[in-house]
C-alpha positions, 0 to 999 in steps of 0.5 A: 873705251868703256864710255863709247860702248854706252854711247853705241848702245844709246845711239840706236835708242836715241835715233829710234826716239827721234824717229818716233817723235818725227812720226808723231809730229808729222801726224800732228801736223797732218791732223792740224792741217786737216783741222785747219781746212775743216775750220776754214770750211766751217767758217765759210759756211758760217759766213754764208749762213750769217749773210743769209740771216742778215738778208732774211732779217732785212726782208723781215724788217721790210715786211714788218714795216709794210705790215705796220703801215697797213695796220696803221691805215686800217686802224685809222679806218677802223677807229673812224668806223668804230666811232660811228658804230659806237654812236649808232649802237648807243642810239640803238640801245637808247631806243631799245630802252625807250621802247621797253619803258613804253611797253611796260607802261602799256602793259601796266595800262592794259592791266589797269583797264582789265582790272577796271573792266573785271570790276565793272562786270562783277558789279553788274553781275551783283546788281543783276543778281540783287534785282532778280532776288528782289523781283522774286521776293527772295531779298528778305530771307528773315521776313515771312512770305 
């Protein structure tokens, strides 16, 4: 029975291969279970993180809404105060311009009066000088004494 001999030789090899495949599938199953457990753990942590993120998002939305409401109220009061302040500032600028014009006019008038006064003083000096020269007879330089 030459064919049985070949089967007898192949049978241990087949059994060994089956045992190796069994060990391999067992290890793959164990790794698959560990991976599934790890994945479940990560999913639970991810769910917890998402829940916290949603809670924080709701808190942020509430805080932002409160800030918007406060900002709207403050903006209205700022706008009211701002309009009054703008009007006051315009009046102040207008007054400053008017004062500057008055000062310019006053300084021009003072300058004019100062020129007139200087001219009058110089005229008086000239007249006094002419009178003194006439009194001493020095008025006519070409005439003999």
